DRENMARMAR-439579 format. One record per residue (C-alpha): residue number from 1; y, z, x. Coordinates in steps of 0.25 Angstrom, whole numbers. Layout:
<atoms>
i=NUM, c2=Y, c3=Z, c1=X
...
</atoms>
This chain:
<atoms>
i=1, c2=-764, c3=206, c1=-22
i=2, c2=-775, c3=215, c1=-18
i=3, c2=-773, c3=220, c1=-4
i=4, c2=-784, c3=218, c1=7
i=5, c2=-789, c3=232, c1=12
i=6, c2=-796, c3=227, c1=24
i=7, c2=-802, c3=239, c1=31
i=8, c2=-791, c3=249, c1=27
i=9, c2=-794, c3=262, c1=20
i=10, c2=-789, c3=263, c1=6
i=11, c2=-778, c3=272, c1=11
i=12, c2=-774, c3=263, c1=22
i=13, c2=-775, c3=251, c1=14
i=14, c2=-765, c3=257, c1=4
i=15, c2=-755, c3=261, c1=15
i=16, c2=-755, c3=247, c1=21
i=17, c2=-754, c3=241, c1=7
i=18, c2=-742, c3=250, c1=3
i=19, c2=-735, c3=247, c1=16
i=20, c2=-737, c3=232, c1=15
i=21, c2=-732, c3=232, c1=0
i=22, c2=-719, c3=240, c1=4
i=23, c2=-717, c3=231, c1=16
i=24, c2=-717, c3=219, c1=6
i=25, c2=-706, c3=226, c1=-3
i=26, c2=-713, c3=235, c1=-13
i=27, c2=-708, c3=249, c1=-15
i=28, c2=-718, c3=260, c1=-9
i=29, c2=-721, c3=266, c1=-23
i=30, c2=-725, c3=252, c1=-29
i=31, c2=-733, c3=248, c1=-16
i=32, c2=-741, c3=260, c1=-18
i=33, c2=-744, c3=257, c1=-32
i=34, c2=-748, c3=243, c1=-29
i=35, c2=-757, c3=247, c1=-18
i=36, c2=-763, c3=258, c1=-27
i=37, c2=-765, c3=247, c1=-38
i=38, c2=-772, c3=238, c1=-28
i=39, c2=-781, c3=248, c1=-23
i=40, c2=-785, c3=252, c1=-37
i=41, c2=-787, c3=237, c1=-42
i=42, c2=-796, c3=235, c1=-30
i=43, c2=-804, c3=247, c1=-33
i=44, c2=-805, c3=243, c1=-48
i=45, c2=-809, c3=229, c1=-44
i=46, c2=-821, c3=234, c1=-35
i=47, c2=-825, c3=243, c1=-47
i=48, c2=-825, c3=231, c1=-57
i=49, c2=-833, c3=223, c1=-47
i=50, c2=-844, c3=233, c1=-47
i=51, c2=-844, c3=235, c1=-62
i=52, c2=-843, c3=220, c1=-67
i=53, c2=-849, c3=207, c1=-65
i=54, c2=-841, c3=196, c1=-58
i=55, c2=-831, c3=188, c1=-66
i=56, c2=-834, c3=173, c1=-64
i=57, c2=-821, c3=165, c1=-61
i=58, c2=-819, c3=150, c1=-64
i=59, c2=-807, c3=143, c1=-58
i=60, c2=-801, c3=131, c1=-65
i=61, c2=-791, c3=123, c1=-57
i=62, c2=-796, c3=129, c1=-44
i=63, c2=-786, c3=120, c1=-36
i=64, c2=-784, c3=117, c1=-21
i=65, c2=-785, c3=127, c1=-10
i=66, c2=-771, c3=131, c1=-12
i=67, c2=-771, c3=132, c1=-27
i=68, c2=-768, c3=144, c1=-35
i=69, c2=-782, c3=144, c1=-41
i=70, c2=-788, c3=146, c1=-27
i=71, c2=-779, c3=158, c1=-25
i=72, c2=-784, c3=163, c1=-38
i=73, c2=-798, c3=161, c1=-33
i=74, c2=-795, c3=169, c1=-21
i=75, c2=-790, c3=180, c1=-29
i=76, c2=-802, c3=180, c1=-38
i=77, c2=-811, c3=180, c1=-26
i=78, c2=-805, c3=193, c1=-21
i=79, c2=-812, c3=200, c1=-32
i=80, c2=-825, c3=194, c1=-28
i=81, c2=-833, c3=206, c1=-33
i=82, c2=-828, c3=203, c1=-47
i=83, c2=-827, c3=188, c1=-47
i=84, c2=-836, c3=176, c1=-46
i=85, c2=-830, c3=162, c1=-45
i=86, c2=-839, c3=153, c1=-52
i=87, c2=-831, c3=140, c1=-56
i=88, c2=-820, c3=131, c1=-50
i=89, c2=-813, c3=120, c1=-58
i=90, c2=-803, c3=109, c1=-54
i=91, c2=-800, c3=95, c1=-57
i=92, c2=-798, c3=91, c1=-43
i=93, c2=-812, c3=91, c1=-36
i=94, c2=-805, c3=93, c1=-22
i=95, c2=-801, c3=107, c1=-27
i=96, c2=-814, c3=110, c1=-35
i=97, c2=-822, c3=107, c1=-23
i=98, c2=-814, c3=115, c1=-13
i=99, c2=-814, c3=127, c1=-23
i=100, c2=-829, c3=126, c1=-25
i=101, c2=-831, c3=126, c1=-10
i=102, c2=-821, c3=138, c1=-8
i=103, c2=-828, c3=146, c1=-19
i=104, c2=-842, c3=143, c1=-13
i=105, c2=-837, c3=148, c1=1
i=106, c2=-832, c3=161, c1=-6
i=107, c2=-846, c3=163, c1=-11
i=108, c2=-845, c3=158, c1=-25
i=109, c2=-853, c3=148, c1=-32
i=110, c2=-843, c3=140, c1=-40
i=111, c2=-845, c3=129, c1=-50
i=112, c2=-835, c3=118, c1=-49
i=113, c2=-830, c3=109, c1=-60
i=114, c2=-818, c3=100, c1=-65
i=115, c2=-820, c3=105, c1=-79
i=116, c2=-813, c3=118, c1=-83
i=117, c2=-821, c3=119, c1=-96
i=118, c2=-833, c3=121, c1=-87
i=119, c2=-827, c3=133, c1=-81
i=120, c2=-821, c3=139, c1=-94
i=121, c2=-835, c3=138, c1=-101
i=122, c2=-844, c3=142, c1=-90
i=123, c2=-852, c3=154, c1=-92
i=124, c2=-851, c3=157, c1=-77
i=125, c2=-836, c3=159, c1=-78
i=126, c2=-829, c3=172, c1=-84
i=127, c2=-815, c3=169, c1=-79
i=128, c2=-807, c3=156, c1=-78
i=129, c2=-795, c3=155, c1=-68
i=130, c2=-786, c3=144, c1=-73
i=131, c2=-778, c3=138, c1=-61
i=132, c2=-776, c3=124, c1=-66
i=133, c2=-762, c3=117, c1=-67
i=134, c2=-754, c3=124, c1=-78
i=135, c2=-757, c3=113, c1=-89
i=136, c2=-771, c3=116, c1=-88
i=137, c2=-770, c3=132, c1=-89
i=138, c2=-771, c3=133, c1=-104
i=139, c2=-783, c3=124, c1=-107
i=140, c2=-791, c3=130, c1=-96
i=141, c2=-788, c3=145, c1=-99
i=142, c2=-790, c3=143, c1=-114
i=143, c2=-803, c3=137, c1=-112
i=144, c2=-807, c3=148, c1=-103
i=145, c2=-803, c3=159, c1=-112
i=146, c2=-810, c3=153, c1=-124
i=147, c2=-822, c3=152, c1=-116
i=148, c2=-822, c3=167, c1=-113
i=149, c2=-816, c3=167, c1=-100
i=150, c2=-805, c3=176, c1=-94
i=151, c2=-794, c3=168, c1=-87
i=152, c2=-785, c3=169, c1=-75
i=153, c2=-774, c3=158, c1=-77
i=154, c2=-764, c3=154, c1=-67
i=155, c2=-749, c3=154, c1=-71
i=156, c2=-742, c3=148, c1=-78
i=157, c2=-752, c3=151, c1=-89
i=158, c2=-749, c3=139, c1=-97
i=159, c2=-741, c3=126, c1=-97
i=160, c2=-735, c3=128, c1=-111
i=161, c2=-731, c3=139, c1=-121
i=162, c2=-741, c3=134, c1=-131
i=163, c2=-752, c3=136, c1=-120
i=164, c2=-748, c3=150, c1=-117
i=165, c2=-748, c3=154, c1=-132
i=166, c2=-762, c3=147, c1=-133
i=167, c2=-767, c3=155, c1=-121
i=168, c2=-762, c3=168, c1=-126
i=169, c2=-769, c3=165, c1=-139
i=170, c2=-782, c3=162, c1=-132
i=171, c2=-783, c3=174, c1=-124
i=172, c2=-780, c3=183, c1=-136
i=173, c2=-791, c3=176, c1=-144
i=174, c2=-801, c3=176, c1=-133
i=175, c2=-798, c3=190, c1=-127
i=176, c2=-800, c3=184, c1=-113
i=177, c2=-792, c3=189, c1=-101
i=178, c2=-781, c3=180, c1=-95
i=179, c2=-773, c3=182, c1=-83
i=180, c2=-761, c3=174, c1=-79
i=181, c2=-759, c3=171, c1=-65
i=182, c2=-745, c3=177, c1=-64
i=183, c2=-749, c3=186, c1=-52
i=184, c2=-735, c3=192, c1=-50
i=185, c2=-739, c3=202, c1=-60
i=186, c2=-749, c3=208, c1=-52
i=187, c2=-748, c3=203, c1=-37
i=188, c2=-736, c3=201, c1=-28
i=189, c2=-737, c3=216, c1=-23
i=190, c2=-734, c3=220, c1=-37
i=191, c2=-719, c3=216, c1=-35
i=192, c2=-717, c3=209, c1=-48
i=193, c2=-723, c3=220, c1=-56
i=194, c2=-714, c3=230, c1=-49
i=195, c2=-702, c3=221, c1=-53
i=196, c2=-706, c3=221, c1=-67
i=197, c2=-709, c3=236, c1=-67
i=198, c2=-695, c3=239, c1=-62
i=199, c2=-689, c3=230, c1=-72
i=200, c2=-697, c3=235, c1=-84
i=201, c2=-694, c3=249, c1=-80
i=202, c2=-679, c3=246, c1=-83
i=203, c2=-675, c3=249, c1=-68
i=204, c2=-666, c3=238, c1=-68
i=205, c2=-661, c3=239, c1=-82
i=206, c2=-661, c3=229, c1=-93
i=207, c2=-665, c3=215, c1=-87
i=208, c2=-654, c3=206, c1=-88
i=209, c2=-661, c3=194, c1=-81
i=210, c2=-673, c3=189, c1=-73
i=211, c2=-673, c3=178, c1=-63
i=212, c2=-687, c3=171, c1=-61
i=213, c2=-684, c3=163, c1=-49
i=214, c2=-695, c3=153, c1=-48
i=215, c2=-689, c3=142, c1=-39
i=216, c2=-687, c3=127, c1=-42
i=217, c2=-698, c3=116, c1=-45
i=218, c2=-701, c3=106, c1=-34
i=219, c2=-697, c3=92, c1=-36
i=220, c2=-704, c3=79, c1=-33
i=221, c2=-698, c3=67, c1=-37
i=222, c2=-707, c3=56, c1=-42
i=223, c2=-722, c3=57, c1=-37
i=224, c2=-730, c3=45, c1=-36
i=225, c2=-743, c3=42, c1=-45
i=226, c2=-756, c3=42, c1=-37
i=227, c2=-771, c3=42, c1=-40
i=228, c2=-776, c3=56, c1=-42
i=229, c2=-785, c3=61, c1=-31
i=230, c2=-799, c3=57, c1=-35
i=231, c2=-804, c3=72, c1=-35
i=232, c2=-793, c3=75, c1=-46
i=233, c2=-796, c3=73, c1=-60
i=234, c2=-782, c3=70, c1=-64
i=235, c2=-783, c3=68, c1=-79
i=236, c2=-790, c3=82, c1=-80
i=237, c2=-779, c3=88, c1=-71
i=238, c2=-769, c3=83, c1=-81
i=239, c2=-777, c3=88, c1=-93
i=240, c2=-768, c3=91, c1=-104
i=241, c2=-755, c3=86, c1=-97
i=242, c2=-750, c3=71, c1=-98
i=243, c2=-758, c3=60, c1=-91
i=244, c2=-750, c3=56, c1=-79
i=245, c2=-752, c3=50, c1=-66
i=246, c2=-756, c3=59, c1=-54
i=247, c2=-745, c3=60, c1=-44
i=248, c2=-744, c3=64, c1=-29
i=249, c2=-733, c3=62, c1=-19
i=250, c2=-736, c3=54, c1=-6
i=251, c2=-737, c3=67, c1=2
i=252, c2=-746, c3=74, c1=-8
i=253, c2=-736, c3=86, c1=-11
i=254, c2=-731, c3=82, c1=-25
i=255, c2=-740, c3=79, c1=-37
i=256, c2=-742, c3=81, c1=-51
i=257, c2=-755, c3=88, c1=-49
i=258, c2=-760, c3=100, c1=-40
i=259, c2=-750, c3=111, c1=-38
i=260, c2=-738, c3=102, c1=-40
i=261, c2=-741, c3=101, c1=-55
i=262, c2=-732, c3=113, c1=-56
i=263, c2=-719, c3=104, c1=-55
i=264, c2=-723, c3=96, c1=-67
i=265, c2=-720, c3=100, c1=-82
i=266, c2=-732, c3=93, c1=-86
i=267, c2=-742, c3=103, c1=-79
i=268, c2=-733, c3=115, c1=-77
i=269, c2=-719, c3=121, c1=-78
i=270, c2=-714, c3=120, c1=-64
i=271, c2=-708, c3=133, c1=-58
i=272, c2=-705, c3=139, c1=-72
i=273, c2=-720, c3=140, c1=-74
i=274, c2=-724, c3=141, c1=-59
i=275, c2=-716, c3=153, c1=-53
i=276, c2=-710, c3=155, c1=-67
i=277, c2=-724, c3=160, c1=-72
i=278, c2=-723, c3=171, c1=-62
i=279, c2=-708, c3=175, c1=-62
i=280, c2=-706, c3=173, c1=-77
i=281, c2=-718, c3=181, c1=-79
i=282, c2=-712, c3=193, c1=-71
i=283, c2=-699, c3=191, c1=-79
i=284, c2=-707, c3=193, c1=-92
i=285, c2=-714, c3=205, c1=-86
i=286, c2=-700, c3=211, c1=-82
i=287, c2=-695, c3=210, c1=-96
i=288, c2=-707, c3=215, c1=-102
i=289, c2=-709, c3=202, c1=-110
i=290, c2=-724, c3=198, c1=-107
i=291, c2=-729, c3=190, c1=-118
i=292, c2=-715, c3=187, c1=-123
i=293, c2=-703, c3=180, c1=-117
i=294, c2=-688, c3=175, c1=-119
i=295, c2=-681, c3=171, c1=-131
i=296, c2=-673, c3=160, c1=-125
i=297, c2=-673, c3=151, c1=-113
i=298, c2=-663, c3=141, c1=-107
i=299, c2=-663, c3=132, c1=-95
i=300, c2=-650, c3=136, c1=-88
i=301, c2=-651, c3=125, c1=-77
i=302, c2=-661, c3=115, c1=-71
i=303, c2=-662, c3=103, c1=-63
i=304, c2=-667, c3=90, c1=-69
i=305, c2=-682, c3=88, c1=-68
i=306, c2=-689, c3=75, c1=-63
i=307, c2=-691, c3=67, c1=-76
i=308, c2=-698, c3=54, c1=-71
i=309, c2=-712, c3=60, c1=-73
i=310, c2=-717, c3=57, c1=-59
i=311, c2=-713, c3=70, c1=-52
i=312, c2=-711, c3=85, c1=-53
i=313, c2=-703, c3=87, c1=-66
i=314, c2=-700, c3=102, c1=-66
i=315, c2=-685, c3=106, c1=-65
i=316, c2=-682, c3=109, c1=-50
i=317, c2=-671, c3=119, c1=-53
i=318, c2=-670, c3=127, c1=-66
i=319, c2=-665, c3=140, c1=-72
i=320, c2=-670, c3=144, c1=-86
i=321, c2=-665, c3=157, c1=-93
i=322, c2=-674, c3=165, c1=-103
i=323, c2=-668, c3=175, c1=-112
i=324, c2=-676, c3=187, c1=-117
i=325, c2=-673, c3=194, c1=-130
i=326, c2=-668, c3=207, c1=-122
i=327, c2=-658, c3=198, c1=-116
i=328, c2=-664, c3=197, c1=-102
i=329, c2=-663, c3=183, c1=-96
i=330, c2=-674, c3=177, c1=-87
i=331, c2=-671, c3=165, c1=-78
i=332, c2=-682, c3=156, c1=-72
i=333, c2=-675, c3=149, c1=-61
i=334, c2=-677, c3=140, c1=-49
i=335, c2=-665, c3=144, c1=-41
i=336, c2=-651, c3=151, c1=-43
i=337, c2=-655, c3=165, c1=-46
i=338, c2=-647, c3=177, c1=-44
i=339, c2=-645, c3=183, c1=-30
i=340, c2=-648, c3=198, c1=-29
i=341, c2=-646, c3=208, c1=-18
i=342, c2=-658, c3=218, c1=-20
i=343, c2=-666, c3=227, c1=-11
i=344, c2=-681, c3=229, c1=-8
i=345, c2=-689, c3=241, c1=-10
i=346, c2=-686, c3=245, c1=5
i=347, c2=-671, c3=244, c1=3
i=348, c2=-669, c3=231, c1=10
i=349, c2=-660, c3=221, c1=4
i=350, c2=-666, c3=209, c1=-4
i=351, c2=-657, c3=197, c1=-8
i=352, c2=-663, c3=188, c1=-19
i=353, c2=-658, c3=174, c1=-17
i=354, c2=-655, c3=164, c1=-28
i=355, c2=-668, c3=156, c1=-27
i=356, c2=-678, c3=167, c1=-23
i=357, c2=-691, c3=167, c1=-30
i=358, c2=-694, c3=179, c1=-39
i=359, c2=-689, c3=187, c1=-51
i=360, c2=-675, c3=194, c1=-51
i=361, c2=-673, c3=204, c1=-62
i=362, c2=-659, c3=208, c1=-65
i=363, c2=-657, c3=220, c1=-74
i=364, c2=-645, c3=228, c1=-78
i=365, c2=-646, c3=238, c1=-67
i=366, c2=-654, c3=231, c1=-56
i=367, c2=-662, c3=219, c1=-51
i=368, c2=-676, c3=216, c1=-46
i=369, c2=-681, c3=204, c1=-39
i=370, c2=-696, c3=201, c1=-36
i=371, c2=-703, c3=190, c1=-29
i=372, c2=-717, c3=189, c1=-23
i=373, c2=-711, c3=194, c1=-10
i=374, c2=-701, c3=205, c1=-14
i=375, c2=-696, c3=214, c1=-24
i=376, c2=-681, c3=219, c1=-24
i=377, c2=-672, c3=226, c1=-33
i=378, c2=-657, c3=229, c1=-34
i=379, c2=-660, c3=244, c1=-29
i=380, c2=-671, c3=249, c1=-20
i=381, c2=-674, c3=260, c1=-30
i=382, c2=-678, c3=250, c1=-41
i=383, c2=-690, c3=247, c1=-32
i=384, c2=-693, c3=261, c1=-25
i=385, c2=-692, c3=270, c1=-37
i=386, c2=-706, c3=270, c1=-44
i=387, c2=-706, c3=265, c1=-58
i=388, c2=-710, c3=274, c1=-69
i=389, c2=-714, c3=265, c1=-81
i=390, c2=-725, c3=259, c1=-89
i=391, c2=-734, c3=249, c1=-80
i=392, c2=-732, c3=234, c1=-83
i=393, c2=-747, c3=233, c1=-83
i=394, c2=-758, c3=243, c1=-84
i=395, c2=-763, c3=242, c1=-70
i=396, c2=-757, c3=236, c1=-57
i=397, c2=-764, c3=224, c1=-53
i=398, c2=-763, c3=219, c1=-39
i=399, c2=-771, c3=206, c1=-40
i=400, c2=-769, c3=197, c1=-52
i=401, c2=-783, c3=191, c1=-52
i=402, c2=-788, c3=205, c1=-50
i=403, c2=-781, c3=210, c1=-63
i=404, c2=-787, c3=198, c1=-70
i=405, c2=-801, c3=202, c1=-66
i=406, c2=-799, c3=216, c1=-69
i=407, c2=-794, c3=212, c1=-83
i=408, c2=-806, c3=203, c1=-86
i=409, c2=-814, c3=215, c1=-84
i=410, c2=-806, c3=225, c1=-92
i=411, c2=-801, c3=214, c1=-102
i=412, c2=-787, c3=220, c1=-101
i=413, c2=-775, c3=211, c1=-100
i=414, c2=-772, c3=206, c1=-86
i=415, c2=-758, c3=208, c1=-80
i=416, c2=-754, c3=194, c1=-84
i=417, c2=-762, c3=191, c1=-96
i=418, c2=-760, c3=179, c1=-105
i=419, c2=-749, c3=186, c1=-113
i=420, c2=-741, c3=189, c1=-100
i=421, c2=-744, c3=175, c1=-93
i=422, c2=-743, c3=168, c1=-106
i=423, c2=-730, c3=174, c1=-110
i=424, c2=-724, c3=172, c1=-96
i=425, c2=-728, c3=157, c1=-96
i=426, c2=-722, c3=155, c1=-109
i=427, c2=-708, c3=160, c1=-104
i=428, c2=-710, c3=150, c1=-92
i=429, c2=-713, c3=139, c1=-102
i=430, c2=-701, c3=142, c1=-111
i=431, c2=-692, c3=141, c1=-98
i=432, c2=-699, c3=128, c1=-94
i=433, c2=-696, c3=122, c1=-108
i=434, c2=-681, c3=127, c1=-107
i=435, c2=-680, c3=120, c1=-93
i=436, c2=-686, c3=107, c1=-98
i=437, c2=-677, c3=107, c1=-110
i=438, c2=-665, c3=107, c1=-101
i=439, c2=-653, c3=116, c1=-97
i=440, c2=-645, c3=123, c1=-108
i=441, c2=-656, c3=121, c1=-119
i=442, c2=-657, c3=135, c1=-124
i=443, c2=-671, c3=139, c1=-130
i=444, c2=-674, c3=150, c1=-139
i=445, c2=-689, c3=156, c1=-138
i=446, c2=-697, c3=165, c1=-147
i=447, c2=-707, c3=173, c1=-138
i=448, c2=-715, c3=177, c1=-150
i=449, c2=-716, c3=164, c1=-157
i=450, c2=-716, c3=156, c1=-144
i=451, c2=-706, c3=146, c1=-150
i=452, c2=-693, c3=140, c1=-146
i=453, c2=-681, c3=139, c1=-155
i=454, c2=-680, c3=124, c1=-150
i=455, c2=-689, c3=113, c1=-155
i=456, c2=-688, c3=106, c1=-141
i=457, c2=-693, c3=118, c1=-134
i=458, c2=-704, c3=121, c1=-144
i=459, c2=-709, c3=107, c1=-141
i=460, c2=-712, c3=111, c1=-127
i=461, c2=-720, c3=123, c1=-130
i=462, c2=-733, c3=115, c1=-129
i=463, c2=-737, c3=102, c1=-123
i=464, c2=-746, c3=91, c1=-128
i=465, c2=-759, c3=90, c1=-121
i=466, c2=-765, c3=77, c1=-116
i=467, c2=-778, c3=73, c1=-123
i=468, c2=-789, c3=77, c1=-123
i=469, c2=-783, c3=90, c1=-119
i=470, c2=-777, c3=99, c1=-130
i=471, c2=-771, c3=113, c1=-131
i=472, c2=-782, c3=122, c1=-136
i=473, c2=-780, c3=130, c1=-149
</atoms>
């Protein structure tokens, strides 16, 4: 989140921004830190723009005007002095054409292609942004990394545990920079970082439990088969996933393709990897477990999924429990969370409902709740008293794309590098496996060897690719 200064002087801008942040719920001391960091980040970006040649971006999976990829393009465009957008790629020619026209209107001269390999191998590309459906993330990212490109990859970073381990290996081998698109670590007015700082500083005592409230999965019932749109290369969209018919409802709102792929286990992991990739990542951060994970997982409750194969097949309601070596319990749940009577930084009461989206951390001496809209705690002092502890990241990024661009230049690790994003998505996948194996099935997990103690769970660590696609080695 970079603030728009308009015609304000720097001092006037800072005053207005602090006021807006405190009005949004941040304590005064923290709002001042965020504004100071944003001002410094903007100045540093301007300095880098004067010193360095532009980074040439290629976007794979550019998507429709409402897609996440277009949002990422708009973020990159904000660093116009440092960024040139040279390539767009999509297997739907409607999206490809509209994206190329959009970039041209913005003053770029992009090449357009259906083939991601052309983007990854182009000498006119330095950075590849991967915003395809989840089941394509690893293939594109690995190709880009091994072709000498730095990568910004949307969350969830991978479709499987095996893919996450491979991607971490390739980043290490190539020395390239990879940022995972888990922007809650840097944006959202810094509220998630503040929550993690409070917890990591021991201000609520030893963590007893964390609730990652990620809401339930949409349900569809059977969706009829249909001929794919002539502009869509359906076989390539499926790629390594099983060959199945294209499906779309009569009203066009439900499909097994654009956006709605999230609710099919063949291409994604439902809310466990959608919102879970955000909130479970914050739980990992609060526990200081980046790059590691739990030692056990169990599906506590779940509603049966659709099993006919012709509609959304992710469980509608669910509650999965993770147990960490230090005894902390983390819950990924769609509903039925704990109610909590908390306060905001200004002392106003905040009641957290059972189904409210966000992260609730319960410690031995206090509680913290954070969402994209608010941060609250069991006492006002938890928020208003300045934290004196080691920072959770060397700097304070206020824009996730900006942090990535900075690290491409410095070659330092971004705030959500492959170890962070790869570790968090593995925790999501462990939970999805527990969910799919059923209620009451207790799984043991070794976060070092990345193996379960149960054979049926280990069989789900990877997935078979449809030929001719194969998982790189």
